[in-house]
C-alpha angles and dihedrals in degrees: 000000000000116000136215099237095197090067092053101039128104138168091050136110097201135025116200128182119186129208091269092058098255112145120207121191113201130196093206137054121247092257091050091050089052090059093045091049092066087076119055092216094053093043090065099040096044090062093053118108103231112161095008120126148151120242127190146134121255143163091207130102104211137059124194132183142144118247131207122193129216115260111278090221088074092061092046090053090047094055092041092052091058096051098090093056091046090055091049091049091051090053089049087050091055088057089055087056095166095064100023098097093053091043091051091047097052090044089053089053090045091053094047093049093045091054091045088051092050091051107032107024098052094113144148111232123209119209122189114198088341095309121115112239106161144018114201123187116242106244137165108262137026119352120197121191121185130186136180116271106140094159093049092234121169112258137177109249125197118186108192120201124228120282097217105030135079110226141175123192138198141178092032110184138166127206094235144022118323123206125185111240106224111208133167102206115156116241130246123195115216117198122184151091136291092308090058092044087054104245112184094016106136091205124044089218092059100066112118089241094056093042093048092049092050092049091051094039091241133135110236128213101203109208096169115141123194112244094012127147137184096300111161093196088070090068093070108119096007090121088070093070121101105284114268125214092210138009134213123200119194112171129122110090092084092044090056093043092051129088091253120125123238093256092050092051092049093049091052092049094047091051092044093053091046093054094042090052092048092051095044107027115186095007114132109251123194114200114201115200118219118296126231118296130183095242098043091119092062112089123232131202089276092052134256125340094267090065095072091049094051092048092051092047094049095048094044090051089068091071125066094208094055124091123185123222116195107238093203092057094052099043131073117252096210127097092225089073091058126080091214095031083237121062118338119073120231121221092283092050093048089052090052091052094046092049091054095043092049089054091050092046092047092061095050105021114028121215117272117257113272 
């Protein structure tokens, strides 16, 4: 039987179905996307489906649907648009001669793993009763996912969409009955960069956002964007999303790693917090400072790594509804926890972060009732 996807979807801000039957689930409102589309890099990543999924009950054992992928030209433009800053950073690295070779080496590994992630890890993940049973590559065309259910028992099914792919689907069907799973989980809005989006997670269910939401019994709207910084213009239209009960903000590592000066970074953060407060007055906001990274001891134009943490702490302190969580204290400091040994956690690293965040949140913001 064909299914109305809008009734099963979660983790999205907008659900669109065109005249040809293709359904696109978006993490951002139309006004937000307009702001992101001013930058090629953000155009591509804002259309990706991190944190989006379908949840339902079924006694079937097979799921079928057709999949359409986002145009590859958007990704090409995204990578091309970042080249000038990469060149400038490499020049800056040469001036740091002592550490440049290591920095160049880890960035090469980062690039290789990022490309591998974009190609090989763009998968749908199937969970049965909360347990991962299949990873299926996102391809153009028909996708068929089967799972064991010989006794035709009713199970909870979660189909998680790819983290680093923009997909649309149509003709979604299940070989059995389908029942909408009515839940009343409160929402949490998670703002951030590639770490929030889940880059280099092998399983869509293993991002820190997904794991934290599950531990707190929340439904998360993941608005992480790879490469993003504190850019207040990206908040235009965010008030149109489904209302969140709490908000997390996890930028800063790209601000520090950029060519921006300390004063420019501080001005951006100040304006961002002002607008976020104005749009969600009174909502509890948890600001997570940058997590560990392999090159954190190498200074940038804005100063050493502690600078970005101090700026974030000082600006967040101006708002009573903002609490700061030290990213270094909740993240592992070992390369084995990172998919690129450098910056982006692997599944194990994301679990480490989610466990620590859940502990912090539990003390100040108890889990929602089941």
